[in-house]
Structure formats: structure tokens, C-alpha cells
Residue frames relative to the residue before (quaternion, step in Angstrom):
aa qw qx qy qz dx dy dz
X 1.0000 0.0000 0.0000 0.0000 0.00 0.00 0.00
X 0.4955 -0.6418 0.4788 0.3366 3.60 -0.88 0.80
X 0.5788 -0.6346 0.3779 0.3458 3.59 -0.92 0.78
X 0.7552 0.3689 -0.2213 0.4946 3.62 1.06 -0.58
X 0.2961 0.8049 -0.4841 0.1735 3.61 1.21 0.30
X 0.6181 0.5572 -0.3559 0.4253 3.61 1.08 -0.56
X 0.6602 0.5076 -0.3030 0.4634 3.58 1.17 -0.51
X 0.7032 0.4169 -0.2388 0.5241 3.56 1.28 -0.24
X 0.5008 -0.6158 0.5015 0.3441 3.59 -1.02 0.66
X 0.2370 -0.7752 0.5752 0.1095 3.55 -1.09 0.76
X 0.2321 -0.7583 0.5999 0.1057 3.54 -0.97 0.98
X 0.1420 -0.7597 0.6309 0.0680 3.57 -0.82 1.06
X 0.0302 0.8195 -0.5651 0.0899 3.56 -0.76 1.06
X 0.5779 -0.5607 0.4651 0.3678 3.54 -1.31 0.38
X 0.2931 -0.8293 0.4578 0.1295 3.56 -0.25 1.29
X 0.6990 0.4364 -0.2903 0.4865 3.61 1.19 -0.21
X 0.5453 0.6148 -0.3851 0.4200 3.58 1.30 -0.08
X 0.4371 -0.7126 0.4843 0.2580 3.60 -0.69 1.05
X 0.6464 0.5045 -0.3306 0.4672 3.61 0.96 -0.77
X 0.6557 0.5129 -0.3099 0.4594 3.58 0.94 -0.89
X 0.6209 0.5367 -0.3246 0.4701 3.57 1.04 -0.82
X 0.6648 0.4855 -0.2984 0.4830 3.59 0.90 -0.90
X 0.6364 0.5320 -0.3275 0.4524 3.60 1.02 -0.76
X 0.6547 0.4963 -0.3116 0.4775 3.57 0.96 -0.83
X 0.6419 0.5059 -0.3252 0.4757 3.59 0.98 -0.76
X 0.6062 0.5378 -0.3407 0.4766 3.59 1.12 -0.68
X 0.6562 0.4973 -0.3163 0.4712 3.60 0.89 -0.91
X 0.6435 0.5205 -0.3276 0.4558 3.59 0.87 -0.91
X 0.6912 0.4994 -0.2765 0.4432 3.58 0.89 -0.92
X 0.7589 0.3536 -0.1884 0.5133 3.58 1.15 -0.56
X 0.5752 0.5471 -0.3689 0.4835 3.56 1.33 0.14
X 0.1155 -0.8662 0.4848 0.0360 3.55 0.52 1.26
X 0.6947 0.4571 -0.2741 0.4830 3.60 1.16 -0.48
X 0.3784 -0.7359 0.4748 0.2997 3.62 1.32 0.01
X 0.1665 0.8401 -0.4897 0.1634 3.53 1.06 0.92
X 0.7683 0.3899 -0.1884 0.4714 3.59 0.92 -0.93
X 0.2107 -0.6949 0.6695 0.1568 3.49 -1.38 0.51
X 0.2455 -0.7950 0.5489 0.0806 3.57 -1.18 0.55
X 0.0664 0.7640 -0.6415 0.0180 3.54 -1.26 0.54
X 0.4262 -0.6675 0.5371 0.2903 3.59 -0.90 0.86
X 0.5705 -0.5899 0.4488 0.3537 3.57 -1.10 0.68
X 0.6776 0.5173 -0.2780 0.4428 3.58 1.11 -0.73
X 0.5810 0.6017 -0.3748 0.3999 3.62 1.22 -0.27
X 0.6488 -0.4947 0.3958 0.4215 3.56 -1.30 0.25
X 0.6516 0.5093 -0.3159 0.4650 3.58 0.95 -0.86
X 0.6555 0.5147 -0.3068 0.4596 3.59 0.97 -0.86
X 0.6622 0.4979 -0.3023 0.4713 3.59 0.94 -0.89
X 0.6321 0.5348 -0.3320 0.4519 3.58 0.99 -0.84
X 0.6833 0.4760 -0.2871 0.4735 3.59 0.89 -0.92
X 0.6159 0.5348 -0.3563 0.4558 3.59 1.01 -0.69
X 0.6634 0.4876 -0.3070 0.4774 3.59 0.90 -0.88
X 0.6369 0.5494 -0.3240 0.4330 3.58 0.96 -0.90
X 0.7657 0.3416 -0.1834 0.5133 3.60 1.02 -0.79
X 0.6162 -0.6286 0.3170 0.3532 3.58 1.24 0.44
X 0.5118 0.6231 -0.4356 0.4001 3.59 1.16 0.55
X 0.4869 -0.6392 0.5138 0.3007 3.54 -1.21 0.55
X 0.3802 -0.7625 0.4741 0.2220 3.64 -0.45 1.15
X 0.6172 0.5391 -0.3679 0.4393 3.62 1.17 -0.23
X 0.6103 0.5183 -0.3478 0.4877 3.60 1.28 -0.19
X 0.0405 -0.8506 0.5231 -0.0357 3.55 -0.22 1.30
X 0.5241 0.6787 -0.3793 0.3476 3.58 1.22 0.36
X 0.6672 0.4840 -0.3190 0.4678 3.59 1.10 0.46
X 0.3469 -0.6758 0.6178 0.2030 3.49 -1.41 0.24
X 0.0732 -0.8312 0.5509 -0.0159 3.59 -0.63 1.07
X 0.0952 -0.7391 0.6629 0.0720 3.54 -1.12 0.77
X 0.1279 -0.7569 0.6374 0.0664 3.55 -0.82 1.02
X 0.1411 0.7899 -0.5675 0.1843 3.51 -0.48 1.28
X 0.8534 0.0450 -0.0466 0.5172 3.57 -0.83 0.95
X 0.6928 -0.4930 0.2742 0.4491 3.58 1.06 0.73
X 0.6667 0.4429 -0.3033 0.5171 3.60 1.27 0.19
X 0.3084 -0.7294 0.5796 0.1920 3.53 -1.20 0.57
X 0.1241 -0.7714 0.6233 0.0324 3.54 -0.91 1.04
X 0.2237 -0.8083 0.5387 0.0797 3.56 -0.93 0.95
X 0.8815 0.1647 -0.0980 0.4316 3.47 -1.48 0.29
X 0.8589 -0.0405 0.0371 0.5092 3.58 -0.83 -1.00
X 0.6115 0.5444 -0.3609 0.4465 3.60 1.04 -0.66
X 0.6335 0.5170 -0.3261 0.4745 3.59 0.99 -0.82
X 0.6708 0.5075 -0.3046 0.4468 3.59 0.85 -0.96
X 0.6820 0.4854 -0.2933 0.4618 3.59 0.92 -0.85
X 0.6469 0.5073 -0.3222 0.4695 3.58 1.02 -0.76
X 0.6186 0.5153 -0.3414 0.4849 3.58 1.11 -0.61
X 0.6426 0.5468 -0.3246 0.4274 3.59 0.88 -0.96
X 0.6695 0.5218 -0.3189 0.4216 3.60 0.93 -0.80
X 0.6877 0.4656 -0.2803 0.4814 3.61 1.23 -0.32
X 0.5649 0.6116 -0.3803 0.4026 3.60 1.27 -0.12
X 0.5672 -0.5870 0.4540 0.3572 3.53 -1.31 0.23
X 0.7244 0.4619 -0.3097 0.4073 3.54 -1.33 -0.03
X 0.7820 -0.3299 0.2618 0.4595 3.54 -1.14 -0.73
X 0.4678 0.7430 -0.4076 0.2511 3.59 1.24 -0.30
X 0.5850 0.5726 -0.3989 0.4133 3.66 0.99 -0.53
X 0.5699 0.6019 -0.3842 0.4066 3.62 1.13 -0.52
X 0.5704 0.6023 -0.3786 0.4106 3.60 1.15 -0.52
X 0.5517 0.6307 -0.3904 0.3814 3.58 1.16 -0.52
X 0.5091 0.6485 -0.4198 0.3795 3.60 1.19 -0.36
X 0.5957 0.5836 -0.3591 0.4191 3.61 1.16 -0.52
X 0.4629 0.6824 -0.4467 0.3472 3.60 1.26 -0.12
X 0.5869 0.5880 -0.3714 0.4145 3.62 1.18 -0.43
X 0.5525 0.5561 -0.4013 0.4737 3.60 1.23 -0.33
X 0.5179 -0.6557 0.4330 0.3383 3.62 -0.75 0.93
X 0.6072 -0.6163 0.3797 0.3277 3.53 -0.97 0.99
X 0.6500 0.5141 -0.3595 0.4290 3.66 0.80 -0.77
X 0.6510 0.5000 -0.3209 0.4725 3.60 1.03 -0.69
X 0.6468 0.5089 -0.3198 0.4695 3.58 0.97 -0.85
X 0.7068 0.4837 -0.2701 0.4400 3.56 0.91 -0.92
X 0.5184 0.5979 -0.4335 0.4312 3.61 1.16 -0.29
X 0.6807 0.4666 -0.2779 0.4916 3.57 0.89 -0.93
X 0.6275 0.5385 -0.3288 0.4563 3.58 0.95 -0.88
X 0.6993 0.4756 -0.2750 0.4573 3.60 0.79 -1.02
X 0.6075 0.5469 -0.3486 0.4585 3.59 1.03 -0.76
X 0.6833 0.4733 -0.2795 0.4805 3.58 0.89 -0.94
X 0.6558 0.5420 -0.3135 0.4217 3.60 0.87 -0.97
X 0.6508 0.5221 -0.3206 0.4485 3.59 1.01 -0.74
X 0.7451 0.4064 -0.2053 0.4873 3.60 1.16 -0.52
X 0.4495 0.7456 -0.4266 0.2449 3.58 1.25 -0.26
X 0.6505 0.4981 -0.3361 0.4647 3.63 0.92 -0.69
X 0.6533 0.5194 -0.3127 0.4534 3.57 0.95 -0.87
X 0.7319 0.4388 -0.2335 0.4660 3.58 0.92 -0.91
X 0.8224 0.2479 -0.0880 0.5044 3.58 0.90 -0.91
X 0.4647 -0.6958 0.4324 0.3360 3.58 1.25 -0.27
X 0.2433 -0.7451 0.6024 0.1507 3.49 -1.40 0.00
X 0.4201 -0.6835 0.5467 0.2397 3.52 -1.32 0.44
X 0.5673 -0.5828 0.4560 0.3614 3.54 -1.28 0.24
X 0.7926 0.1631 -0.0689 0.5834 3.58 1.14 -0.66
X 0.6266 -0.5343 0.4106 0.3915 3.55 -1.26 0.40
X 0.6308 -0.5424 0.4115 0.3722 3.51 -1.26 0.54
X 0.2821 -0.6995 0.6266 0.1963 3.52 -1.24 0.56
X 0.3708 -0.7549 0.4875 0.2347 3.61 -0.51 1.13
X 0.5650 -0.5800 0.4711 0.3500 3.53 -1.20 0.63
X 0.6606 -0.5509 0.3481 0.3728 3.56 -1.14 0.69
X 0.6908 0.5077 -0.2914 0.4244 3.60 0.97 -0.81
X 0.7566 0.3060 -0.2064 0.5398 3.62 1.22 -0.18
X 0.3592 0.7759 -0.4617 0.2361 3.58 1.28 -0.01
X 0.6538 0.5330 -0.3146 0.4352 3.59 1.04 -0.74
X 0.6280 0.5262 -0.3371 0.4638 3.62 1.26 -0.18
X 0.6233 0.5130 -0.3332 0.4871 3.59 1.31 -0.05
X 0.4102 -0.7205 0.5076 0.2344 3.54 -0.84 1.04
X 0.0417 -0.7636 0.6443 0.0103 3.51 -1.10 0.82
X 0.4283 -0.6789 0.5269 0.2794 3.55 -1.25 0.28
């Protein structure tokens, strides 16, 4: 684990999902300040954080942002991440005014279909050497 990982928000994601992998690469590419750290839900670090925040590590159908000692799920996590990215993406945070249950209906609908639409890998992504230090390990 990087020594300063506690000072940085951590994104937990489905490491075998092709869409999730592309999303994490998108965040990395637009996170010019290297603000976020990452861990696949399937990793030891991801499972440890899930248990620490009261989530079942066998449930791999969510997206989690751990920020400021709190865990944010699904659409709330995605919007909180968007507000920290460069470019026009912080404007997406305005959607936070939509009640979470309504936002999460769309999120859950998409999440149930992501493997069918984008496929999945047999193993979690291996981060590129230039960003490997941003991924939590045990």
C-alpha cells in the first residue's frame, strides 16, 4: 500500500469488468493531480476495505469511493469522483441534486448489463508501470 494512501480517496472497482477497467483508466487519465488511489474489489486490499466499511466482499456489483472516512456507493461515488477530475467533468456533479434512489435505478440497470455489453476478463487488470504506485496492494 502506498504510504500516503490514507490521505487520498480510494476507488474500489470490479477488476474483471471491461467497462470498469476502462472507467478507471478514464479517471487516471483525467486525474491530473493523482488524487485517487485504486483497488479492485477482488483484491486483498479491496476485500479488506469492504469489510472495514461493512460491505460483503463477495458482492462485486458496486462501485465504491472511500473519501474522508466515509464510503460512497454507485452513482454517488461516480459523481464525487467526477467533481475531482480535470476539464468539464466537475460539472457532472450537479446531478447530485437528483435523489440518490432515482440515480441508482439507472446505475443498477446499467451495472446488471455491463458484462453482457462490454465483457469481462478472467483476471483483474494489471496497472501500467507509470500508475502502479496508485494501486493499493497488501
